[in-house]
C-alpha positions, -999 to 999 in steps of 0.1 A, spaced: 0 0 0 14 34 -9 19 61 17 -9 81 1 -34 52 2 -24 45 39 -31 81 47 -65 81 30 -75 49 48 -64 63 82 -84 94 76 -115 73 67 -111 53 99 -108 85 119 -139 99 104 -158 67 111 -148 68 147 -159 105 150 -193 97 135 -198 70 161 -189 94 189 -213 120 177 -241 95 172 -236 83 208 -239 118 221 -270 125 201 -288 93 210 -280 92 247 -291 129 249 -324 121 232 -332 87 247 -310 80 277 -283 54 281 -304 23 286 -327 30 256 -298 34 233 -282 3 217 -250 -1 198 -271 -9 168 -289 24 171 -256 42 173 -242 24 143 -274 32 123 -272 69 132 -236 70 123 -241 52 90 -216 25 100 -217 -12 101 -224 -28 135 -191 -46 135 -172 -13 131 -184 -2 166 -167 -33 182 -136 -25 162 -132 8 179 -148 3 213 -151 -28 236 -187 -19 245 -214 7 248 -202 20 282 -167 27 267 -181 43 236 -204 66 255 -177 76 280 -153 84 252 -180 104 235 -187 125 266 -151 130 273 -147 143 237 -176 167 243 -160 179 276 -126 182 261 -137 202 231 -161 224 251 -133 231 276 -108 239 249 -133 262 232 -140 280 264 -104 285 273 -93 297 239 -123 319 230 -117 356 221 -104 376 236 -77 349 243 -59 353 276 -30 337 294 -42 350 328 -44 320 351 -74 332 371 -94 340 341 -86 306 325 -96 288 357 -129 307 356 -135 298 320 -127 261 327 -152 260 356 -179 277 335 -173 254 305 -179 222 326 -208 237 346 -224 249 314 -224 213 301 -242 201 333 -268 229 328 -273 224 291 -269 186 288 -283 173 321 -294 139 307 -261 132 291 -240 143 320 -262 124 345 -256 92 324 -219 100 323 -217 104 361 -236 71 366 -212 54 342 -182 65 362 -196 47 393 -195 14 374 -167 -11 380 -145 1 352 -146 38 363 -128 61 340 -122 48 305 -86 55 296 -91 68 261 -75 95 240 -105 119 248 -101 114 286 -63 120 284 -68 153 264 -94 164 290 -69 157 317 -41 176 299 -63 207 297 -73 206 333 -36 200 344 -26 230 323 -54 251 339 -42 245 374 -6 250 364 -14 284 348 -34 293 379 -1 291 398 -2 258 416 31 247 429 19 210 430 0 202 399 -1 165 407 -22 173 438 -41 203 424 -53 185 392 -71 156 409 -86 181 434 -100 203 406 -113 172 388 -130 160 420 -146 194 427 -159 196 391 -173 161 393 -190 169 426 -204 201 411 -218 183 380 -233 156 402 -251 182 423 -265 199 392 -278 168 375 -292 150 406 -327 139 397 -356 158 415 -332 180 436 -307 195 412 -288 225 424 -289 256 402 -257 267 386 -253 300 404 -246 287 440 -224 259 426 -204 283 406 -201 307 436 -187 280 458 -161 269 432 -151 306 425 -147 311 463 -125 280 465 -102 293 438 -103 330 447 -121 341 415 -143 371 409 -179 365 398 -174 387 367 -146 365 354 -154 337 329 -190 337 317 -214 344 346 -247 324 342 -267 354 332 -242 367 307 -234 357 271 -200 346 261 -182 373 240 -182 365 204 -216 347 201 -244 328 216 -245 293 230 -247 269 201 -269 237 204 -253 221 174 -225 200 188 -212 186 154 -183 210 155 -168 190 184 -168 158 164 -143 164 137 -109 145 136 -79 163 149 -53 172 124 -36 139 113 1 135 117 24 143 87 29 112 66 63 111 51 67 94 17 83 60 19 
């Protein structure tokens, strides 16, 4: 196989995986986890059922990877939105607002995700989860933490607890007091980030999530 053919095949595989991730997000949001089957996801993605098993060991792993992708891209978009900043406190505020915004806007999806994390396998160690972790580590480092290895799991735990509180059935906490407590914890001003009653500079909140499910730039392929 020529290097060019190998590159094309790799791109096709990457796009197939992305379609499966996006389909999983859409269907779990619409129907819930239990009512969504792997066959449903394959049909929505326009893929063969066997292709799902090629990429993911099972439904739980696929859905976790899909939600981690959504979280990673949402966080990345929030951190890098205009006007871009390297200020550590502002970036921490944006990170908190990005994750809390998902809990507010996608409660069914995030509730299913939290439930999945309590299963025996816990976190799925996938590329999407690793990228999410990298962004959160960078956030605490820019905030000025002298011990990132301790500060990162603390931030992760606080955000997980906040999301859980916001998506708890029947007694969900509203975003404002949850945000206020996290901002107090990290010494942030309410006006930083995107307060709940404000609109992010540069545009409105988009409901179309397809922009988050496009392959990252492929590595350079050197002619052989």
